[in-house]
C-alpha positions, 0 to 999 in steps of 0.5 A: 431787528438791530437796535441803535444807541443815539439821541432823540429829543422828546419834543414834537414838532410840525414844522422846523423849530424856531431859533430859540427852540433849537437852543433848548433842544440842544441842551435837553437832547443830550439827557435822552439817549435811546436804543431804537430800531430803524423802523422805530426812528422813522416813526419818531422823526416824521409826522405826527412826531417830528422829533429831533435826533442826533445819529451818534451817542454823546455823553456831556455837552453836545460837542464832537469832543464828546462823541462816543459811538455811532452806528447810524448815518445821515445826509441832507439834500437841499436841492440839486438832486432828486431822491430818484437820482440818489437812489439810482446812484446808490444802486449803481454803486452796489448800495442802498439806504435804510430810509428817507424822509421829506424835510420840514422845508421840502416843497413840490417845487424844490424837494428836500429830504434826508437819507439815512443808513444803518451799520451792523456794527457800532463805530467807536473810533472817531476817525473811522467815523469820519471816514464813513461820513466823508465817503458818503459825502464824496459819493454825494457831493450834492449833500449839505456840507455841514453833515460832517460834524459828529455832534450835528442835530437832525430835525424831524420831517414830513413823511417817509418817501423810501424805506428798506429797514433790513438794509445795512450799509456795506462800509467796504463798498462805500469807502472804495465807491466814495473815493472813486466817485470823487476822482472819477473824472480826473485825468490819469495825470491828476488822479494821483494828486487828487487821491493824495488830497482825499487820503490826508482828509481821511487821515491816511498816512503815507505808509498806509497805516489806516489803509484798512479804514479806506480799503477792502482788507482783501486788497492788501498794501502797496508793497504786496501789490507791486510783487505780483507778476502778470499772468501770460497766455490767458485765453479769455474766451476760455476763461469766461466759460469757467468764470460766470462773472467774466462771462457777464462782463464780456457780454455787451447786454449785461450792465454790472454794477460799480463794485463788480467792475472794480473787482474785475479791474483789480484782477485784469490789471495783472493778466496780460491783455487784461487791461485791453480786454477791460477797455474793449468790454466797456466800449462795447457796452453802451449802457456804461458812462464810458470815461467814468468806467474807463477810470476805474482801471486807471484808479486801480493802477494809481491806488495799486490795488491788490487783486480782490477776492472773487467772493467779495464782488461776484454774485456767483457762488461757483466762482468762489471755488477760486480766490481770484481771477489769477488763480482761476487763470493759473489753474490752466498752467499745469506744469509737468516737472518730471518727465514720465519714464517708461519701458517697453511692454515686453520689458515691463512683463519680464520685470513683473514675472521676475518680481513674482517669481522672487516673491514666490520663492521667498519663505515668508508671511509678508504682504507683497504689493506689486504696483504694476501698470495695466496691460503689463499682464498681471492677471495672466501672471497669477494664473501661472502659479499652482496651489494658490487662492486668486481673488478677483473683484467680481464674479464675472472677472473671476469666470473669465480668469478661470477660463484662462488658468493653466493649472488644476484649479477650483472656482467658487460658485456665485448664488446667481443660479439659486432660486429667486426667493432665496437670492432676495433673502440673502440679499436682505441679509447682506444689506443689513450686515447679517452675514452669519444669519445668511450662512445659517439660512443657506445651511437650513435651505440646503435640507430642502432645496437641491440647488442650495445643496449643490451650491454649498457642496461646490463651495466646500470642495473649494474650501477643502482644496489645496489646488489653485482656487479662483474666487472673489476678493470677499471670499479670499479675505474671509475664508480660512483657506488651506493654502499658503498664498493668496494673490489679490488681482487689483487693489483691496483697500476698500475691502480691507476698510469698507465704509458704509452708512446706517440710517438713524431711523433704523437705530430709532426702530431698534430702540423702540423695540429692544427689550433689554433696558440697559441696551436700550439706554445705550442706544438712546444715549447714542441717538442723542449724542448723534443729534447733538454732536457737530464734531467733524472728528469720528468716534470710536465705537465700542461693541463691548458696552452692550450687555446682550448683542445677541438680543440686538441681532434677534431684534434686527433679524426677526422683529417686525421692522424691516431695516433699511441700512446695514445696522449690524455692520454698524455695531461691528464698526471701529469708527463713525462720523455723523454728518452735521448737514444730515444727521439722519445718516451716520457714516462708519468704517470697519478695519478688516484684517488680513490672514497673518499666517499666509503670504499675501500678494496684491497686484494693482495699478493703484495701490498706495504705499503710504496708506498700506504702510499704516495698515501693515507697518513692517509686514509690507513689501513694496515692489513697483514695475516701471511705467509702460511706453503706451501703444495708445494715447490719453489726451487730458483736458484739464480746463474744467474741474468736473466735480459733481458740483460743477457738472451741470455748469460745464457739461455742455462744453464737454458733450460736444467734443466727446461726440459718439465715444462711449463715455464713463462718467458719474452714474448720476450724469450718465443721461447727459451723454449720448453714449454713456457706457451702461454698466460702467461708472466711477466706482464701478470700473474694475475688471471690465474688458468689453472696451478693450482697444476702443476709443473712449472718453472719461469725463469727470473728477471723482472726489471721494466724500470728505467723510470717507477721507476723514474716516480713513485718516482716523482708522489708519492712525495718521497724525492728523489734528482735527482742525485739518479736516476742514482745511481744504482750498484751492492751491497750487500743489506738486504731485506725481511730477506735476505742479497744478491748482487743485481744491486740496487739503492743506494736510499732507496725509489727508491730501494723500488719501484724497488724491489716491481715491481720485487717481484710482478711479481715473486710472481704472476708468482710462484703463478700460480701453487698455491703452497700455497695450492697445492702439486706443485713443482715450479723451479724459476730461479732469482737472486732476492730471495723470502722468501718462496722459498728454497735457499739452499739444507738443506731447500730443502731437508726438504721441499721436505720430506713434498711435498712427504707426501702432494702428497701422501695425495692428491693422497689418497684423490682423490682416496677416492673421486673417490670411493665415486663417484662410 
């Protein structure tokens, strides 16, 4: 418990001291400075002790001039109000007290009592001390007027009538509440004059030099407040769905305390229609003292309050995503600053074909990234080239492309057709990062299992071929091909810079079972560093520090312990990062190289030039196909952030709107929708064609884990200071031709990575309907705007007209085709 330095007389009394005794107490109390917790103080000032005390610390004679410090305050009530009413008023203004006791002169007919408060800080400024004392007295004009004196003695009393020893007085709320209570009944005409009188008593200059001692530091000066422009066009019914505290205020059955009403008033006065809303809500709620609560708005306007921060008055942490209601309302004011330029799909396909032909003709080993919109035929274009390796994201897309290829080709097999026990063993090896062991296992099994032998023989044919080979991203990256050109269909960033985790329990098991003492010590030190480290900066991993890594591999592969995470991958990582909130998990990143002796082509709708420039430097050649005039429509609703943390709060507003549409969303929230797409979710949307031409909904803003962003920035060698890793906040940003509010990093490099991952997931998800080439309608719910989406009614109206025309044309073409077939 916090202890307070004050003065306490040693003499004990069972009744109020006589006049001659008071003189003695006044002289001797100065010599008895003590440090007491509030519970201790309450013991000494009530029976059987009844000792006299002074809340402040005084040196020398008992005069106000000799006051030095104070962290305890008190008021005397000698009639005119009961303690129950004092307590109710404190609660009304969001306050409490530490304890209260009946004074010696209290009777059942006329209760007299003393109320005591404690601070969690020590006041050493006499003016500040006076402001706190006066604010208490303004809030309770029924209290004894002599309580203002800094050297006032308080006698002991009879018994404790209330206690809350853990409560500390909120000075900001008190100062605001005290002044308002003093002028609460003032007319709008007289309020300014009355506030001026109070300011003079509180030693507040006209220029507001001591404003901080009266007003909350988040409120600001008169000059700042006068520069704020009112926000127009706010839908309060919609805003209340976003902001829980506003929803409470607009509910006539919920009574809010004064600090919350004050906070709301400081915000609503800057929103067009906000003052009228405030008055309407007060009138609708019979629990409020009408005129007093109306005057809160008048008071805010008179004092010229700056909008208070939500975290200073809203009890709901989810509201704190925004600094204030203005910021929350502005978030809806998404502005398109640049027109989204497009060309026809036929022109885009010609543009892509021309770019690819020029790349293939060039005699280089550069990395050519072609950023191409979905629907422009990038996959189809890659099937026209001979003697290349084509890497696809997964086996199903690989097999689909193989059926469309126009030249001689080979297809690398998958091991799905192998015996179940062999697949399980392979999956375990891959799960711990034992790729070499998986290959050795296959070689051994091929001697006794024909299916495995056939699988390896088919792989060998592909690896030895110079014909076109269709394979996966992973095999395209890590096999030494005989071809001069490798084409990757879709972005390969996460394959070049994979991020994974290792459990510290696996490291502990490894430490316990290693035989090499040197390596055991290194593992032990690594574990200790991880446990003690709270640094958010990734550490570089150094594999060479281990003397016998073969022994480590052998223990992981052949020991008695079954490891649960990719521990061997961890030992090949470049950087790792410990989560300070979950030290059981270590995140790491591996930098995989691209072949340097081959021409590399990456065809992607989401490739980020800045990120790849850090990876490839001058080897990168970046090409871009113009955006396509979509056949379908994307309607975007940016009202809700719909990040994972906000899903539970807002999802009921979305589920009714999406209805029976197939929904792509977060894997863990599929159960909230009636028609979530079973085999697709954020993180797993690439390469699927089964929703082509269908109307769908995409729900969510798929933020990347902050640790992923930090690891990428460090692995890429971006010039980012460590203090930037935690500098993320709600702010107005400009990106992709939009100005919008978003919870974004301050640092441009970190923000670029952050936005890349969000945009990539959203583009892949909406792209499953193939809206560029198909007359499909996509409902997108995310506060991250896509340039190709309709973000307002005007854009949507124009696009829907085109969609109806395109759907009519598609239906006519289908009818013609059916007739020809008949």
